[in-house]
N, C-alpha and C positions, 0 to 999 in steps of 0.2 A: 484770029484765034488768039485767046489769052493763054499764056503759059505760066503756070504757077510753079515756083521753085520749092524745094524742100524747106528752105528757110522760112518762107512766108506761110506754108502750111502749118508749121509748128505753132504759129501765133494766130491761126485762123479763129476769128471771133473774140479774141481777147479784149479788144476795145469795146465791143458790144457788151460783154460781160461787165466791164468796168463802168460803162455808162448806165447800165441797168442798176448796178449797186449805188452809183452816185445819185441817181434819181431817187432811189429808196431812202438813202441816208439823208438827202436834202429835205425830203418830206418830214422825216423824223426830227431833224434839226429845226425846221420851221414850226412844227407843232410844239416843240419844247421851248423854243426861244422867240418865236414870233417873227423870225427873219428867214428869208429863203436864200441860201447860198448860191442857188442856180442863177440868180439875177446878177451876180458879179463874176465877170470873166476871171478875175484873180482867184476868187474862191473856188470856182470850177476847176481851174488848173491845179490848185493845191489839193483839192479833193481827189482829182484824177490821179495825181502822183502817189498819194497815200493809199488809194484803193489798189492801184497797180502793184505796189509793194506788198500789200496784204494778200492779193491774189497769188503772187509768187510764193509767199510764205505758206499759204493754205495748201499749195500743191505738195508740200512736204510735211506740214504739221496739221494738227486738228483745229487750231484756231490762230487768229492773228489779231493784234490790237491796232486799231487806226486811231492815231492821236495827232490832232492838228491844233496847235496852240493859236488862240486868237483868230479863229476862222472868220468870224463875222461879228461885228458889234461887240468886240472884246469877249466873245463867248468861244470856249474851246469845244472841239468835237472829239469826244473819246468814245470809241465804240469797239466792242469785240465782235469779230466776225468768225463764226464757227463754220467748219467745213460743211456740215449738214445744211446750214442756212444758205451757204454759197451755192451748193448743188441744187437746192430747191429753187433758188432765185434764177438760176441760169437754165433750168430745165426746159422751159418753152423755147 
C-alpha cells in the first residue's frame, strides 16, 4: 500500500500541468521559428523551470510572463500565460 503525505498531495499533478504547457509552447515556438525546443534536453529543462515559476505566479495573479533568452537558435521565448488559458489547458 502506498501512503501519500500531505506534502506530496499539495503538488499532485503539477509536473503534468507543466509538461502539458511545455508541449503547447514548444509547438508554438516551432511554428514561429522552425525549431522544436523539445528536441534539446537543455531547452526542455529551461522551459520546465520557467513554466514552473509561471504556474506558481498564476496561482496568485491573473497572468505570468515566461521569458527565456536565447532558448534555441538564438531565439527568445517570450509568452504571457493568463490564468484562464492555464485553467483551460489543464482541464482534462
